[in-house]
N, C-alpha and C positions, 0 to 999 in steps of 0.2 A: 504494500500500500504506500503510495507517494503522498497522499493528502495528510497534512499535519493535523494532529488533534490538539485543540485548545480547550481547556476546561472552563465552562461558563458557571461562575461560582462567586460567592461572597463570604460564606461562613469560614471563619479563621481556622477552626480545627480541621475542616475538610480540606482547606487549601494546604495545610501542613502535610496531610496524608497524600494528596494528589500531586503535590510538588515533587514527591519522592519517586513517582511513577515515570519510567522511561517513555511510556506511550504518550504522556502529556508533554507537549512542546511549548505551551504558553497558557496564559489565562486571560479571560475576558470577564468583565462585570458591568453593571449599570446601576443607576439609582434605585430601580425597583428591587434588584437583588440585594443591594446594600441595606435598604429599608427592611426587607424580609429577614435579613441576617441580624438585625438589631442595631445597626450603626446609628450613632447619634451625632458624631462629629465627622464630617466627610474627610477632611484632611488627615486627621489622626488615624482614622480607620484605614484609609488608603495606604498610609505609611506603614501600618502594621502588615498589610498584605505585601508591600514592596520589600519589607524587611525579610519576609519568608522567601519570596520569589526574586532572588537577586540575579539569577542567570537565565531567566526565561522572560520573553516579552509579556507585559501586562497592559491591558487596555483599560483605561479609566475615563469615564465620560463626564463632559461638562453638563450642567443642569440649568444654565440660564437660558433665556429664550430670545434675546436680541443680540445683534452683532457685537456691540461694544462689551457687554458683560460676558458673552461667550468667549470672546477673544481674551479678555482679562483672566477668566478661569483657565482657559487653555494654556496660556503662558505660565501660569502658576503651576498647573499640573505637570507640565513639561519639565519643570525644574526639580521635581521630586526624585527622579531617578533616570539613569541613562537608558533603562530598558522599558520606559513608559511609551505607550502609544496613546495619544490623546483621541478620545472618541468624540466625533462631531456628527450630529444628525444631519442628513442630507437636506432636510428642510426644518424650519422651526414649527411650533405648534399651530401657526397660522398658515402653514403651507408655503412659506417663502423659502426659496432655494438659497442655501447658505454658501453659494459660490464664492462670494467676495471673501468670506472668512476662510474657506478652504484654500483659496489662492494665496491669501496673505500668510497664513500659517505655514503652508507648504514652501513658500518662497523664503521663509525663515528657517528652513530645514528641520521643521518639527514633524516627527513621525505621527501620522494620522491613521485612525481607524474610522472610516466614514460609515456611519451606521443607518439602519432603517431604510436601506435601498430595496426597492421592489422591482425596478424595471431597468432594462438595458439602455433606455433613453436617459435615465438618471446617470447611469455609468458613463455614457457618451458625454454628457454635460460636464461631469467631473474631470474626465480625462483631458478635456480641452483647456483646463485651468492649471494643471499640475506640471511640475518639471519631471525629468527622467532620471533623477538621482536620489531624491528623498523618499524613504519608504512610505507606502500608502497601502492600507488594507481596505478593500471594498466589501462590506458586510451585507449580503443579500439575504433577506428574510424569507427563505423558502417555505418553512413550516407555516408561517402565518399566511402566506399567499395561498397555500394549499387549504388552510382552514376556511378561506373565503371562496373556495371552489376554483381557484386559478392554478394553472400548471406553471410552476416556477422554472421547470427545466429549460424551456426555450430562452427565458431571460438570462439564466445563468450561463448557458452555452454562448449566447451572443456577448455577454459581458466578458467572458474569458477570451473570446475571439478579439474583441475590441482592445483588451488589455495586453495582448501579446507584444505590442510595440514597446511596452514599458516593462523593463526588467525589474524595476523598483515597485511594481504594483502586484499585489496578491488578491485573488478573489476568495472570499470566505462564505461558506454555506452556514447561515445562521438559522436560529429557531428550529432546531432538530426535534423531530417527533418520535423517531424510532431508530434502533441500531442500524437498520438497512440503509438509512440516509447516508451513513458513512461509506458504504459500498457505492451508492449512487454518486456521491461527491467525488470519490476516487475515479470512477468511470468517466465522469465529465471532465476531469482534470482540474478540479478545484484545488487551490494551493493549501487551503485551511478549512477545517470545519470546527465550529465551536459547540461543545456538547456538555450537558449537565452530568454530574457525577454518576447518577443511577444508570444512565445509558452507557457511559464509559465502562462501567463494571460489566455490562452485558457484552460489549464489544471485545473485552478481554477473553471472553469465552467463545468467540467465533470458532467455527470448525466442526461443530457437532453434526452428525449425519441426520438426514431426514428420518431414517428408520428409528434411530434412538429417540428422536423428538416425538415420534408417534407413540412409542412405548411409554415414555415419560408422561405424556399427556393422558393416556388411558389409565396409567397408575394413579395419577392425580384425581381423575374422576372416581376411580374405585375407592381411594382412601377417603375422599370427601363424602361419598355415599354411605360408607361404613360409619364414619364419625357422626353423620346425621341420623343413623339407624333407619334409613329408608326401607319401607316395605311396600310390596305391591300385592 
């Protein structure tokens, strides 16, 4: 498998465990995951994560909603560690394209993870603004697109095709729904996939035969029926 696995996570104890795994090549998080993990102070909590993950890329997201404040936050986050990628949403909450911010930060050689991308048109707009030397990750939300009844595969394929001219750009499959998404991402040629801990654990067990899966499934049905003391 060529696609790198990043762990999508915010819980400190889990980060400690997954940072030790060779299969995990980096980490991503966001304000929603941080809140769920109980973070109270964004800066201090982020620095706890960075203290653990010193040798792997870590994406930390801005949470302002206008150009000036987002830029201010991005510049601060970028200073926290050399392995930081600053996560910038492709648009703000009002749907305004954050192209000026992306261009300004990229021109200052700040590593970016541009998030909440859903279409290759968005990818095309981003690529028109960036240089060919500073690292950029394009996070395409495949799972959430699928939740809305949209096929994300054509958009990812086209985004990968568009990005081939940029050796500094990596396409990331985001919002994973099942372990098989890892196989799909690899088949498409995605550079990265970001996955929650529970699904990474399942990927580590890849390789079981279909016959053994059949037997395991039937055994589970049998055990549950006995535990329930079902009778006909």
